[in-house]
Every structure is written in C-alpha cells, then in structure tokens.
All heavy atoms as TSV, in Angstrom:
chain	resi	resn	atom	element	x	y	z
A	1	MET	N	N	-59.598	11.372	30.141
A	1	MET	CA	C	-58.161	11.257	30.139
A	1	MET	C	C	-57.754	9.789	30.041
A	1	MET	O	O	-56.772	9.466	29.378
A	1	MET	CB	C	-57.608	11.895	31.408
A	1	MET	CG	C	-56.103	12.006	31.413
A	1	MET	SD	S	-55.418	12.883	32.812
A	1	MET	CE	C	-55.948	14.523	32.512
A	2	ILE	N	N	-58.519	8.947	30.677
A	2	ILE	CA	C	-58.213	7.518	30.627
A	2	ILE	C	C	-58.408	6.991	29.204
A	2	ILE	O	O	-57.572	6.246	28.693
A	2	ILE	CB	C	-59.094	6.739	31.626
A	2	ILE	CG1	C	-58.771	7.171	33.055
A	2	ILE	CG2	C	-58.897	5.240	31.470
A	2	ILE	CD1	C	-59.727	6.638	34.090
A	3	ILE	N	N	-59.491	7.413	28.576
A	3	ILE	CA	C	-59.776	6.958	27.206
A	3	ILE	C	C	-58.702	7.450	26.250
A	3	ILE	O	O	-58.224	6.689	25.394
A	3	ILE	CB	C	-61.177	7.420	26.773
A	3	ILE	CG1	C	-62.229	6.740	27.623
A	3	ILE	CG2	C	-61.413	7.128	25.292
A	3	ILE	CD1	C	-63.625	7.267	27.432
A	4	LEU	N	N	-58.288	8.709	26.378
A	4	LEU	CA	C	-57.219	9.242	25.532
A	4	LEU	C	C	-55.927	8.465	25.741
A	4	LEU	O	O	-55.213	8.153	24.788
A	4	LEU	CB	C	-56.995	10.724	25.822
A	4	LEU	CG	C	-55.881	11.404	25.040
A	4	LEU	CD1	C	-56.185	11.387	23.542
A	4	LEU	CD2	C	-55.688	12.822	25.519
A	5	GLY	N	N	-55.616	8.131	26.978
A	5	GLY	CA	C	-54.417	7.352	27.271
A	5	GLY	C	C	-54.454	5.976	26.633
A	5	GLY	O	O	-53.463	5.514	26.070
A	6	VAL	N	N	-55.620	5.326	26.683
A	6	VAL	CA	C	-55.754	4.004	26.068
A	6	VAL	C	C	-55.615	4.102	24.551
A	6	VAL	O	O	-54.958	3.259	23.926
A	6	VAL	CB	C	-57.102	3.357	26.467
A	6	VAL	CG1	C	-57.370	2.105	25.665
A	6	VAL	CG2	C	-57.122	3.068	27.955
A	7	ILE	N	N	-56.201	5.141	23.958
A	7	ILE	CA	C	-56.067	5.342	22.504
A	7	ILE	C	C	-54.606	5.530	22.125
A	7	ILE	O	O	-54.121	4.937	21.156
A	7	ILE	CB	C	-56.929	6.531	22.050
A	7	ILE	CG1	C	-58.414	6.189	22.163
A	7	ILE	CG2	C	-56.593	6.930	20.612
A	7	ILE	CD1	C	-59.337	7.368	21.966
A	8	LEU	N	N	-53.890	6.341	22.885
A	8	LEU	CA	C	-52.472	6.549	22.590
A	8	LEU	C	C	-51.663	5.275	22.786
A	8	LEU	O	O	-50.723	5.012	22.029
A	8	LEU	CB	C	-51.905	7.678	23.453
A	8	LEU	CG	C	-52.342	9.087	23.073
A	8	LEU	CD1	C	-51.775	10.095	24.075
A	8	LEU	CD2	C	-51.921	9.432	21.672
A	9	LEU	N	N	-52.020	4.475	23.789
A	9	LEU	CA	C	-51.342	3.189	23.982
A	9	LEU	C	C	-51.517	2.288	22.767
A	9	LEU	O	O	-50.558	1.676	22.289
A	9	LEU	CB	C	-51.888	2.478	25.221
A	9	LEU	CG	C	-51.398	2.970	26.569
A	9	LEU	CD1	C	-52.186	2.287	27.675
A	9	LEU	CD2	C	-49.936	2.728	26.734
A	10	VAL	N	N	-52.724	2.212	22.255
A	10	VAL	CA	C	-53.000	1.356	21.103
A	10	VAL	C	C	-52.281	1.864	19.863
A	10	VAL	O	O	-51.652	1.086	19.135
A	10	VAL	CB	C	-54.527	1.256	20.859
A	10	VAL	CG1	C	-54.832	0.566	19.544
A	10	VAL	CG2	C	-55.194	0.532	22.014
A	11	ILE	N	N	-52.347	3.174	19.619
A	11	ILE	CA	C	-51.666	3.752	18.450
A	11	ILE	C	C	-50.156	3.537	18.563
A	11	ILE	O	O	-49.499	3.178	17.586
A	11	ILE	CB	C	-51.996	5.242	18.296
A	11	ILE	CG1	C	-53.474	5.419	17.918
A	11	ILE	CG2	C	-51.111	5.897	17.245
A	11	ILE	CD1	C	-53.940	6.850	17.930
A	12	GLY	N	N	-49.608	3.772	19.746
A	12	GLY	CA	C	-48.181	3.568	19.945
A	12	GLY	C	C	-47.764	2.128	19.743
A	12	GLY	O	O	-46.698	1.847	19.193
A	13	LEU	N	N	-48.611	1.196	20.164
A	13	LEU	CA	C	-48.304	-0.220	19.998
A	13	LEU	C	C	-48.368	-0.621	18.524
A	13	LEU	O	O	-47.469	-1.287	18.023
A	13	LEU	CB	C	-49.281	-1.060	20.813
A	13	LEU	CG	C	-49.091	-2.568	20.763
A	13	LEU	CD1	C	-47.768	-2.935	21.409
A	13	LEU	CD2	C	-50.237	-3.258	21.468
A	14	VAL	N	N	-49.414	-0.192	17.830
A	14	VAL	CA	C	-49.592	-0.561	16.425
A	14	VAL	C	C	-48.530	0.085	15.541
A	14	VAL	O	O	-47.956	-0.561	14.669
A	14	VAL	CB	C	-51.013	-0.180	15.945
A	14	VAL	CG1	C	-51.148	-0.331	14.437
A	14	VAL	CG2	C	-52.054	-1.021	16.667
A	15	ALA	N	N	-48.267	1.383	15.780
A	15	ALA	CA	C	-47.319	2.114	14.941
A	15	ALA	C	C	-45.871	1.915	15.371
A	15	ALA	O	O	-44.959	2.273	14.631
A	15	ALA	CB	C	-47.657	3.610	14.955
A	16	GLY	N	N	-45.662	1.384	16.551
A	16	GLY	CA	C	-44.304	1.174	17.034
A	16	GLY	C	C	-43.612	2.457	17.470
A	16	GLY	O	O	-42.395	2.555	17.408
A	17	ILE	N	N	-44.406	3.428	17.920
A	17	ILE	CA	C	-43.852	4.716	18.359
A	17	ILE	C	C	-43.811	4.699	19.890
A	17	ILE	O	O	-44.839	4.724	20.563
A	17	ILE	CB	C	-44.714	5.885	17.848
A	17	ILE	CG1	C	-44.786	5.848	16.329
A	17	ILE	CG2	C	-44.135	7.211	18.328
A	17	ILE	CD1	C	-45.761	6.849	15.741
A	18	GLY	N	N	-42.610	4.671	20.417
A	18	GLY	CA	C	-42.417	4.543	21.859
A	18	GLY	C	C	-42.902	5.728	22.668
A	18	GLY	O	O	-43.396	5.556	23.779
A	19	ILE	N	N	-42.792	6.940	22.129
A	19	ILE	CA	C	-43.196	8.130	22.887
A	19	ILE	C	C	-44.707	8.139	23.106
A	19	ILE	O	O	-45.179	8.564	24.162
A	19	ILE	CB	C	-42.693	9.427	22.209
A	19	ILE	CG1	C	-42.882	10.634	23.126
A	19	ILE	CG2	C	-43.379	9.651	20.894
A	19	ILE	CD1	C	-41.969	10.651	24.306
A	20	LEU	N	N	-45.490	7.658	22.131
A	20	LEU	CA	C	-46.937	7.582	22.313
A	20	LEU	C	C	-47.285	6.560	23.388
A	20	LEU	O	O	-48.221	6.763	24.170
A	20	LEU	CB	C	-47.628	7.212	21.002
A	20	LEU	CG	C	-47.668	8.286	19.929
A	20	LEU	CD1	C	-48.406	7.766	18.715
A	20	LEU	CD2	C	-48.300	9.559	20.428
A	21	TRP	N	N	-46.554	5.479	23.435
A	21	TRP	CA	C	-46.746	4.455	24.467
A	21	TRP	C	C	-46.500	5.052	25.852
A	21	TRP	O	O	-47.293	4.868	26.769
A	21	TRP	CB	C	-45.803	3.291	24.175
A	21	TRP	CG	C	-45.899	2.165	25.145
A	21	TRP	CD1	C	-45.049	1.911	26.164
A	21	TRP	CD2	C	-46.905	1.159	25.196
A	21	TRP	NE1	N	-45.451	0.791	26.846
A	21	TRP	CE2	C	-46.599	0.308	26.272
A	21	TRP	CE3	C	-48.029	0.889	24.442
A	21	TRP	CZ2	C	-47.378	-0.779	26.599
A	21	TRP	CZ3	C	-48.797	-0.211	24.782
A	21	TRP	CH2	C	-48.474	-1.024	25.840
A	22	THR	N	N	-45.413	5.815	25.986
A	22	THR	CA	C	-45.065	6.426	27.271
A	22	THR	C	C	-46.102	7.467	27.690
A	22	THR	O	O	-46.543	7.479	28.842
A	22	THR	CB	C	-43.674	7.098	27.172
A	22	THR	OG1	O	-42.730	6.122	26.754
A	22	THR	CG2	C	-43.262	7.678	28.502
A	23	ILE	N	N	-46.504	8.323	26.775
A	23	ILE	CA	C	-47.509	9.338	27.087
A	23	ILE	C	C	-48.838	8.676	27.446
A	23	ILE	O	O	-49.530	9.120	28.365
A	23	ILE	CB	C	-47.670	10.316	25.897
A	23	ILE	CG1	C	-46.396	11.136	25.728
A	23	ILE	CG2	C	-48.871	11.224	26.105
A	23	ILE	CD1	C	-46.370	11.978	24.469
A	24	GLY	N	N	-49.186	7.610	26.750
A	24	GLY	CA	C	-50.419	6.878	27.056
A	24	GLY	C	C	-50.417	6.304	28.456
A	24	GLY	O	O	-51.414	6.392	29.171
A	25	ILE	N	N	-49.306	5.725	28.855
A	25	ILE	CA	C	-49.197	5.173	30.212
A	25	ILE	C	C	-49.351	6.272	31.255
A	25	ILE	O	O	-50.052	6.105	32.256
A	25	ILE	CB	C	-47.852	4.431	30.392
A	25	ILE	CG1	C	-47.849	3.153	29.563
A	25	ILE	CG2	C	-47.590	4.111	31.861
A	25	ILE	CD1	C	-46.513	2.449	29.531
A	26	ILE	N	N	-48.714	7.410	31.020
A	26	ILE	CA	C	-48.801	8.531	31.966
A	26	ILE	C	C	-50.235	9.034	32.063
A	26	ILE	O	O	-50.747	9.276	33.161
A	26	ILE	CB	C	-47.836	9.653	31.548
A	26	ILE	CG1	C	-46.393	9.191	31.729
A	26	ILE	CG2	C	-48.100	10.927	32.350
A	26	ILE	CD1	C	-45.366	10.119	31.124
A	27	LEU	N	N	-50.917	9.198	30.925
A	27	LEU	CA	C	-52.296	9.684	30.946
A	27	LEU	C	C	-53.237	8.708	31.638
A	27	LEU	O	O	-54.119	9.128	32.395
A	27	LEU	CB	C	-52.783	9.952	29.521
A	27	LEU	CG	C	-52.228	11.197	28.851
A	27	LEU	CD1	C	-52.762	11.308	27.433
A	27	LEU	CD2	C	-52.582	12.431	29.639
A	28	VAL	N	N	-53.058	7.431	31.406
A	28	VAL	CA	C	-53.898	6.441	32.078
A	28	VAL	C	C	-53.659	6.488	33.586
A	28	VAL	O	O	-54.610	6.475	34.372
A	28	VAL	CB	C	-53.643	5.029	31.517
A	28	VAL	CG1	C	-54.289	3.969	32.388
A	28	VAL	CG2	C	-54.149	4.924	30.089
A	29	ALA	N	N	-52.409	6.573	34.003
A	29	ALA	CA	C	-52.096	6.603	35.436
A	29	ALA	C	C	-52.679	7.844	36.103
A	29	ALA	O	O	-53.286	7.756	37.182
A	29	ALA	CB	C	-50.585	6.551	35.638
A	30	VAL	N	N	-52.524	9.006	35.481
A	30	VAL	CA	C	-53.063	10.243	36.060
A	30	VAL	C	C	-54.588	10.198	36.070
A	30	VAL	O	O	-55.222	10.605	37.054
A	30	VAL	CB	C	-52.537	11.474	35.278
A	30	VAL	CG1	C	-53.278	12.729	35.690
A	30	VAL	CG2	C	-51.049	11.639	35.498
A	31	GLY	N	N	-55.192	9.702	35.009
A	31	GLY	CA	C	-56.641	9.600	34.955
A	31	GLY	C	C	-57.206	8.697	36.030
A	31	GLY	O	O	-58.203	9.020	36.683
A	32	VAL	N	N	-56.565	7.558	36.244
A	32	VAL	CA	C	-57.017	6.631	37.288
A	32	VAL	C	C	-56.834	7.261	38.668
A	32	VAL	O	O	-57.706	7.142	39.534
A	32	VAL	CB	C	-56.278	5.279	37.174
A	32	VAL	CG1	C	-56.499	4.419	38.398
A	32	VAL	CG2	C	-56.712	4.551	35.921
A	33	LEU	N	N	-55.728	7.946	38.892
A	33	LEU	CA	C	-55.487	8.604	40.173
A	33	LEU	C	C	-56.556	9.663	40.448
A	33	LEU	O	O	-57.120	9.720	41.545
A	33	LEU	CB	C	-54.093	9.239	40.190
A	33	LEU	CG	C	-53.734	10.020	41.443
A	33	LEU	CD1	C	-53.587	9.072	42.624
A	33	LEU	CD2	C	-52.463	10.802	41.232
A	34	LEU	N	N	-56.860	10.493	39.453
A	34	LEU	CA	C	-57.884	11.519	39.643
A	34	LEU	C	C	-59.261	10.905	39.849
A	34	LEU	O	O	-60.063	11.394	40.644
A	34	LEU	CB	C	-57.903	12.461	38.434
A	34	LEU	CG	C	-56.691	13.380	38.280
A	34	LEU	CD1	C	-56.772	14.139	36.974
A	34	LEU	CD2	C	-56.574	14.332	39.451
A	35	TRP	N	N	-59.535	9.815	39.166
A	35	TRP	CA	C	-60.815	9.128	39.313
A	35	TRP	C	C	-60.961	8.573	40.730
A	35	TRP	O	O	-62.007	8.714	41.366
A	35	TRP	CB	C	-60.900	8.026	38.274
A	35	TRP	CG	C	-62.167	7.226	38.283
A	35	TRP	CD1	C	-63.404	7.637	38.698
A	35	TRP	CD2	C	-62.315	5.877	37.866
A	35	TRP	NE1	N	-64.305	6.623	38.540
A	35	TRP	CE2	C	-63.665	5.532	38.026
A	35	TRP	CE3	C	-61.442	4.944	37.346
A	35	TRP	CZ2	C	-64.157	4.286	37.702
A	35	TRP	CZ3	C	-61.932	3.698	37.017
A	35	TRP	CH2	C	-63.267	3.377	37.191
A	36	ILE	N	N	-59.906	7.961	41.244
A	36	ILE	CA	C	-59.953	7.400	42.601
A	36	ILE	C	C	-60.105	8.504	43.637
A	36	ILE	O	O	-60.911	8.397	44.564
A	36	ILE	CB	C	-58.696	6.547	42.873
A	36	ILE	CG1	C	-58.745	5.281	42.030
A	36	ILE	CG2	C	-58.580	6.204	44.350
A	36	ILE	CD1	C	-57.463	4.473	42.061
A	37	LEU	N	N	-59.333	9.582	43.485
A	37	LEU	CA	C	-59.440	10.683	44.444
A	37	LEU	C	C	-60.827	11.309	44.423
A	37	LEU	O	O	-61.375	11.670	45.469
A	37	LEU	CB	C	-58.375	11.742	44.151
A	37	LEU	CG	C	-56.940	11.372	44.516
A	37	LEU	CD1	C	-55.987	12.457	44.060
A	37	LEU	CD2	C	-56.812	11.143	46.007
A	38	GLY	N	N	-61.404	11.463	43.244
A	38	GLY	CA	C	-62.757	11.999	43.143
A	38	GLY	C	C	-63.791	11.054	43.730
A	38	GLY	O	O	-64.772	11.490	44.334
A	39	ALA	N	N	-63.576	9.760	43.575
A	39	ALA	CA	C	-64.540	8.779	44.069
A	39	ALA	C	C	-64.570	8.720	45.593
A	39	ALA	O	O	-65.615	8.439	46.175
A	39	ALA	CB	C	-64.212	7.402	43.499
A	40	VAL	N	N	-63.441	8.994	46.238
A	40	VAL	CA	C	-63.421	8.935	47.699
A	40	VAL	C	C	-63.791	10.270	48.336
A	40	VAL	O	O	-63.814	10.390	49.547
A	40	VAL	CB	C	-62.049	8.440	48.241
A	40	VAL	CG1	C	-61.783	7.027	47.813
A	40	VAL	CG2	C	-60.928	9.365	47.861
A	41	GLY	N	N	-64.077	11.272	47.498
A	41	GLY	CA	C	-64.599	12.526	48.029
A	41	GLY	C	C	-63.611	13.663	48.137
A	41	GLY	O	O	-63.964	14.728	48.626
A	42	HIS	N	N	-62.376	13.472	47.716
A	42	HIS	CA	C	-61.410	14.568	47.771
A	42	HIS	C	C	-61.659	15.531	46.618
A	42	HIS	O	O	-61.858	15.103	45.488
A	42	HIS	CB	C	-59.972	14.039	47.660
A	42	HIS	CG	C	-59.533	13.270	48.854
A	42	HIS	ND1	N	-59.124	13.872	50.014
A	42	HIS	CD2	C	-59.463	11.938	49.086
A	42	HIS	CE1	C	-58.810	12.946	50.892
A	42	HIS	NE2	N	-59.010	11.757	50.350
A	43	GLU	N	N	-61.662	16.825	46.926
A	43	GLU	CA	C	-61.832	17.815	45.872
A	43	GLU	C	C	-60.525	17.981	45.114
A	43	GLU	O	O	-59.462	18.050	45.709
A	43	GLU	CB	C	-62.274	19.150	46.451
A	43	GLU	CG	C	-63.685	19.119	46.990
A	43	GLU	CD	C	-64.159	20.490	47.411
A	43	GLU	OE1	O	-63.471	21.479	47.131
A	43	GLU	OE2	O	-65.222	20.560	48.031
A	44	ILE	N	N	-60.634	18.047	43.805
A	44	ILE	CA	C	-59.458	18.211	42.955
A	44	ILE	C	C	-59.677	19.456	42.127
A	44	ILE	O	O	-60.589	19.507	41.304
A	44	ILE	CB	C	-59.269	16.986	42.027
A	44	ILE	CG1	C	-59.153	15.721	42.853
A	44	ILE	CG2	C	-58.054	17.179	41.140
A	44	ILE	CD1	C	-59.361	14.469	42.074
A	45	GLY	N	N	-58.884	20.469	42.352
A	45	GLY	CA	C	-59.032	21.712	41.601
A	45	GLY	C	C	-60.365	22.381	41.834
A	45	GLY	O	O	-60.914	23.000	40.933
A	46	GLY	N	N	-60.930	22.238	43.037
A	46	GLY	CA	C	-62.190	22.864	43.356
A	46	GLY	C	C	-63.416	22.075	42.916
A	46	GLY	O	O	-64.539	22.523	43.085
A	47	ARG	N	N	-63.188	20.893	42.347
A	47	ARG	CA	C	-64.316	20.074	41.884
A	47	ARG	C	C	-64.364	18.783	42.683
A	47	ARG	O	O	-63.352	18.149	42.924
A	47	ARG	CB	C	-64.159	19.734	40.407
A	47	ARG	CG	C	-64.111	20.965	39.529
A	47	ARG	CD	C	-63.951	20.601	38.105
A	47	ARG	NE	N	-65.195	19.949	37.655
A	47	ARG	CZ	C	-65.349	19.468	36.454
A	47	ARG	NH1	N	-64.366	19.489	35.589
A	47	ARG	NH2	N	-66.489	18.927	36.105
A	48	ARG	N	N	-65.542	18.411	43.096
A	48	ARG	CA	C	-65.683	17.184	43.867
A	48	ARG	C	C	-65.543	15.946	42.984
A	48	ARG	O	O	-65.035	14.915	43.412
A	48	ARG	CB	C	-67.034	17.151	44.580
A	48	ARG	CG	C	-67.168	15.879	45.390
A	48	ARG	CD	C	-68.061	15.963	46.587
A	48	ARG	NE	N	-67.903	17.104	47.439
A	48	ARG	CZ	C	-67.066	17.170	48.473
A	48	ARG	NH1	N	-66.262	16.159	48.716
A	48	ARG	NH2	N	-67.011	18.233	49.227
A	49	HIS	N	N	-66.001	16.014	41.735
A	49	HIS	CA	C	-65.902	14.882	40.811
A	49	HIS	C	C	-65.067	15.266	39.624
A	49	HIS	O	O	-65.146	16.398	39.144
A	49	HIS	CB	C	-67.291	14.455	40.331
A	49	HIS	CG	C	-68.178	14.006	41.440
A	49	HIS	ND1	N	-68.020	12.794	42.055
A	49	HIS	CD2	C	-69.209	14.614	42.071
A	49	HIS	CE1	C	-68.931	12.669	43.004
A	49	HIS	NE2	N	-69.661	13.758	43.037
A	50	TYR	N	N	-64.275	14.357	39.136
A	50	TYR	CA	C	-63.469	14.574	37.939
A	50	TYR	C	C	-64.031	13.717	36.824
A	50	TYR	O	O	-64.060	12.499	36.913
A	50	TYR	CB	C	-61.997	14.194	38.194
A	50	TYR	CG	C	-61.126	14.438	37.011
A	50	TYR	CD1	C	-60.713	15.721	36.724
A	50	TYR	CD2	C	-60.765	13.409	36.168
A	50	TYR	CE1	C	-59.926	15.963	35.618
A	50	TYR	CE2	C	-59.990	13.654	35.063
A	50	TYR	CZ	C	-59.559	14.931	34.800
A	50	TYR	OH	O	-58.805	15.159	33.707
A	51	TYR	N	N	-64.538	14.359	35.795
A	51	TYR	CA	C	-65.130	13.636	34.663
A	51	TYR	C	C	-64.265	13.812	33.450
A	51	TYR	O	O	-63.820	14.845	33.150
A	51	TYR	CB	C	-66.524	14.134	34.351
A	51	TYR	CG	C	-67.492	13.868	35.484
A	51	TYR	CD1	C	-67.735	14.824	36.456
A	51	TYR	CD2	C	-68.146	12.663	35.555
A	51	TYR	CE1	C	-68.620	14.562	37.478
A	51	TYR	CE2	C	-69.042	12.404	36.584
A	51	TYR	CZ	C	-69.272	13.372	37.539
A	51	TYR	OH	O	-70.136	13.115	38.546
C-alpha cells in the first residue's frame, strides 16, 4: 500500500493531477499506520503482520 501510494504521488506530481496526489497521500498514511500497528504487535483484521 505504501508503494502504491508513492507511485500515485509521483504520477500525480508529474501529470499535475491533484486527485492522484491526494489519494497517494492517503494510501501512504494508511500504509504507514498499518505497518506501525503490525510492528508493535497489534492484530489488524485477524492478522498479526500486515504485508
């Protein structure tokens, strides 16, 4: 999810499409949040690790 968010950020920046930039930021933020929660041991959706 983090990688997809970064790709959308780059495409949005290069193409000048604001909605891709916004979606990219949201995906990166959610991906980082899930990664941190998984790293500290909290189960997310029944899974201990989020890959």
